[in-house]
C-alpha positions as MATLAB code, in Angstrom:
seq = 'MLALSTDSLRGYGLNRIFEFAKQAKYEGIDLYFNPKQFDTQNADYIKGLIKEYDVPVVSIQAPENSTPDMLKKVVRLAKRINCNVVVVQPPKLLKVKFVNWLKKEVPKLRKKENISIALENAPAGTFLGFLPEHAMSGLVELKKFKHACIDTSRAAQKKEDLIRLYKILKQYIVEIHISNIYRNKPYYPPYKGVLPLESLLTKLKQNNFPGIISVKVAPKYMNAGDDELVLDELTKCRDFYLEYFVNA';
ca = [
      -3.588   -9.905   -2.695;
      -5.391  -10.523    0.469;
      -6.108  -13.818    1.502;
      -7.633  -15.736    4.755;
      -5.767  -18.447    5.942;
      -7.850  -21.337    6.854;
      -6.092  -22.041    9.878;
      -7.556  -18.962   11.302;
     -10.989  -20.548   11.549;
     -10.279  -24.401   12.448;
     -13.454  -25.837   13.719;
     -15.468  -24.661   11.051;
     -16.543  -26.827    7.786;
     -14.914  -24.731    4.490;
     -18.614  -23.604    3.320;
     -18.294  -21.041    6.332;
     -15.063  -20.130    5.850;
     -15.206  -19.198    2.234;
     -18.676  -17.138    3.632;
     -16.792  -15.139    6.169;
     -14.061  -14.640    3.704;
     -16.627  -13.087    0.818;
     -18.579  -10.997    4.022;
     -15.126   -9.494    4.947;
     -14.128   -8.901    1.247;
     -11.375  -10.898    1.569;
      -9.404  -11.325   -2.051;
      -8.672  -15.338   -1.908;
      -8.140  -18.431    0.644;
      -5.250  -19.242    1.592;
      -6.256  -23.316    2.500;
      -4.689  -25.677    4.573;
      -4.254  -29.261    3.301;
      -5.340  -31.207    6.389;
      -5.168  -35.095    5.613;
      -7.837  -35.728    8.528;
     -10.188  -33.437    6.801;
     -11.564  -34.509    3.778;
     -13.434  -31.507    2.405;
      -9.867  -29.925    1.871;
      -8.963  -32.760   -0.098;
     -11.811  -32.593   -2.447;
     -11.322  -30.398   -5.761;
     -14.910  -30.901   -7.058;
     -16.347  -29.440   -3.577;
     -13.766  -26.963   -3.581;
     -13.870  -25.440   -7.019;
     -18.220  -25.550   -6.018;
     -17.399  -22.971   -3.352;
     -14.831  -21.095   -5.037;
     -17.635  -20.710   -7.952;
     -20.331  -20.314   -5.210;
     -18.719  -17.558   -3.444;
     -16.643  -15.925   -6.127;
     -13.378  -16.241   -4.184;
     -10.379  -18.393   -5.707;
      -7.908  -20.394   -3.595;
      -4.602  -18.542   -3.875;
      -2.559  -20.792   -1.812;
      -2.151  -24.353   -0.221;
      -0.299  -24.858    2.685;
       1.238  -28.819    2.755;
       0.646  -30.231    6.119;
       3.626  -30.757    8.649;
       5.233  -33.688    8.458;
       4.776  -34.445    4.690;
       6.222  -36.840    2.485;
       6.935  -37.072   -1.318;
       3.776  -38.357   -2.235;
       1.738  -36.328    0.176;
       3.565  -33.177   -1.455;
       2.455  -34.496   -5.046;
      -0.997  -35.062   -4.090;
      -1.458  -31.335   -2.715;
       0.312  -30.234   -6.298;
      -2.309  -32.071   -7.660;
      -4.857  -30.623   -5.979;
      -3.290  -26.993   -6.591;
      -3.597  -27.716  -10.313;
      -7.376  -29.040  -10.675;
      -8.238  -25.977   -8.752;
      -6.173  -23.152  -10.307;
      -3.785  -22.165   -7.512;
      -0.375  -21.177   -8.395;
       1.416  -21.590   -4.692;
       2.011  -24.539   -2.781;
       3.745  -23.660    0.787;
       5.496  -26.834    2.313;
       7.166  -26.841    5.536;
      10.474  -27.588    6.729;
      11.269  -31.130    7.742;
      12.347  -32.345   10.967;
      15.838  -32.291   11.275;
      15.891  -36.307   10.801;
      13.944  -36.743    7.790;
      16.667  -36.362    5.700;
      15.510  -38.741    2.342;
      12.937  -36.193    2.614;
      15.055  -32.850    2.920;
      16.822  -34.666    0.074;
      14.076  -34.980   -2.133;
      12.792  -31.467   -1.797;
      16.132  -29.990   -2.436;
      16.663  -32.713   -5.772;
      13.023  -32.843   -7.512;
      10.973  -29.617   -6.019;
      12.682  -27.662   -9.265;
      11.754  -30.338  -11.543;
       8.318  -30.435   -9.932;
       7.943  -26.484  -10.808;
       8.987  -26.664  -13.833;
       6.774  -29.380  -15.154;
       3.559  -28.109  -13.575;
       4.289  -24.731  -13.698;
       3.645  -23.433   -9.845;
       5.490  -22.062   -7.395;
       6.607  -24.724   -4.170;
       7.790  -22.282   -1.247;
       9.355  -22.773    1.633;
       8.080  -21.760    4.680;
      10.820  -20.217    7.556;
      11.130  -22.881   10.530;
       8.867  -22.397   13.788;
      11.483  -21.742   16.843;
      12.575  -25.124   18.569;
      15.728  -27.214   19.449;
      16.581  -30.868   19.238;
      18.893  -32.130   21.978;
      18.858  -28.749   23.230;
      20.682  -26.553   20.514;
      20.225  -28.194   16.988;
      17.514  -26.365   15.136;
      14.535  -29.034   15.209;
      14.055  -28.587   11.683;
      16.133  -28.806    8.792;
      16.728  -26.463    5.969;
      15.781  -23.612    8.597;
      18.321  -21.137    8.055;
      18.353  -18.231    5.595;
      20.832  -19.654    3.103;
      18.662  -22.556    2.784;
      15.420  -20.542    2.111;
      17.658  -18.246   -0.331;
      19.014  -21.674   -1.930;
      15.102  -23.271   -2.274;
      14.691  -19.688   -4.363;
      10.744  -19.497   -3.650;
       9.927  -18.834    0.262;
       7.029  -18.034    2.608;
       7.382  -15.972    5.750;
       5.451  -16.583    9.052;
       6.121  -13.329   11.046;
       4.963  -15.099   14.076;
       7.582  -17.267   13.530;
      10.219  -14.992   12.646;
       9.633  -12.999   15.946;
       9.782  -16.207   18.137;
      13.272  -16.774   17.058;
      14.203  -13.126   17.229;
      14.924  -12.215   14.016;
      14.192   -8.518   12.666;
      11.310   -8.968   10.322;
      12.624   -5.977    8.106;
      15.857   -7.119    7.782;
      14.646  -10.715    6.908;
      12.437   -9.262    4.157;
      14.830   -7.461    3.051;
      17.309  -10.454    2.339;
      14.583  -12.760    0.857;
      12.501  -10.186   -0.928;
      13.128  -11.508   -4.630;
      12.490  -15.315   -3.493;
       8.842  -14.291   -1.206;
       6.088  -15.375   -2.717;
       3.767  -15.150    0.226;
       3.658  -13.629    3.967;
       1.895  -15.382    6.697;
       0.939  -12.257    8.787;
       0.275  -12.275   12.467;
       1.353   -9.976   15.478;
       2.817  -10.985   19.125;
       1.063   -9.716   21.988;
       2.115  -10.378   25.345;
       4.563  -13.228   24.362;
       2.101  -14.652   22.819;
       2.235  -15.548   18.947;
      -0.062  -15.731   16.116;
      -2.501  -12.638   17.307;
      -3.994  -10.366   14.682;
      -1.810   -7.688   12.422;
      -3.184   -4.714   14.409;
      -2.507   -5.665   17.852;
       0.954   -6.014   19.540;
       4.910   -4.880   19.301;
       5.838   -6.267   15.604;
       6.425   -3.691   13.051;
       3.993   -5.292   10.699;
       3.116   -1.334    9.818;
       6.677   -0.433    8.399;
       6.795   -4.434    6.556;
       3.503   -3.918    4.796;
       4.486   -0.287    3.676;
       7.996   -1.864    2.532;
       6.078   -4.488    0.546;
       4.042   -1.589   -1.094;
       6.950    0.432   -1.999;
       8.674   -2.300   -3.417;
       5.160   -3.280   -5.310;
       4.837   -7.138   -3.909;
       3.022   -9.161   -5.961;
       2.313  -11.863   -3.654;
      -0.024  -13.009   -1.291;
      -0.797  -11.670    1.712;
      -1.970  -14.025    4.328;
      -4.048  -13.338    7.638;
      -3.239  -16.416    9.858;
      -4.708  -15.950   13.454;
      -4.618  -18.619   16.247;
      -8.260  -19.320   16.247;
      -9.568  -18.333   19.564;
      -8.001  -14.785   18.772;
     -10.095  -15.032   16.013;
     -12.994  -15.467   18.528;
     -13.860  -18.785   16.649;
     -17.210  -19.611   17.709;
     -18.947  -16.293   18.293;
     -19.465  -15.850   14.382;
     -20.340  -12.005   14.746;
     -16.955  -11.189   16.824;
     -15.386  -13.545   14.105;
     -16.384  -10.729   11.261;
     -15.391   -8.144   13.282;
     -11.898   -9.396   13.598;
     -11.549  -10.369    9.793;
     -12.658   -6.726    8.988;
     -10.484   -5.050   11.306;
      -7.154   -6.981   10.059;
      -8.609   -6.147    6.286;
      -8.646   -2.169    7.707;
      -5.243   -2.694    8.918;
      -3.980   -4.289    5.559;
      -5.744   -1.450    3.546;
      -4.353    1.599    5.500;
      -1.035    0.183    5.342;
      -0.220   -1.583    2.417;
      -2.964   -0.704   -0.275;
      -3.385    3.123    0.772;
       0.218    3.475    2.178;
];
């Protein structure tokens, strides 16, 4: 399933993002839950958009620096709008209580709410110059969490081999945030850059990947602000997906 991350069009209202997704024939919305943007928290409003545009919300990204209460709020929203996937960010290294809560309570929450709560691979970055900036940032931790989301730009910035990463985690991956690296800059459109995304998508197709492939590109590379160019970029991203996944 091809989804559009609302992160790709930050600056637009949700209504316009749904409209773009519908026009570009995307199959779903990957909603970033923004504590400062109340439309992203309003279940009734979101359900109205889903009905108006006939485009479901297929996943919700919990914000960075979440707390147990925030994650529970995101899960409640997901349940109200019939969304089955929530993506959580790895906590900062010193957020020990939240780390322990995620490890202990998320399996219970998944079972209680019948929902997938996936851990995304961590961004590059270090603490004190040598420690990973985020806890739960390694492959072992992602496997232990059981449900995973892979961000291709993050993997590339950490110099991880995408195909190897997929092979190791493939039984746990529920969503992939797809973007490319171009001239050492992350979050370019998938069709432009140095990452082997063609091979990744083809491998996903060969293995009948059942999860979500979400286009998550920096707004400036989507030409946000120029509606005609935005629609053109979205269409090119979709064509790339069709060529290397659907029609592979």
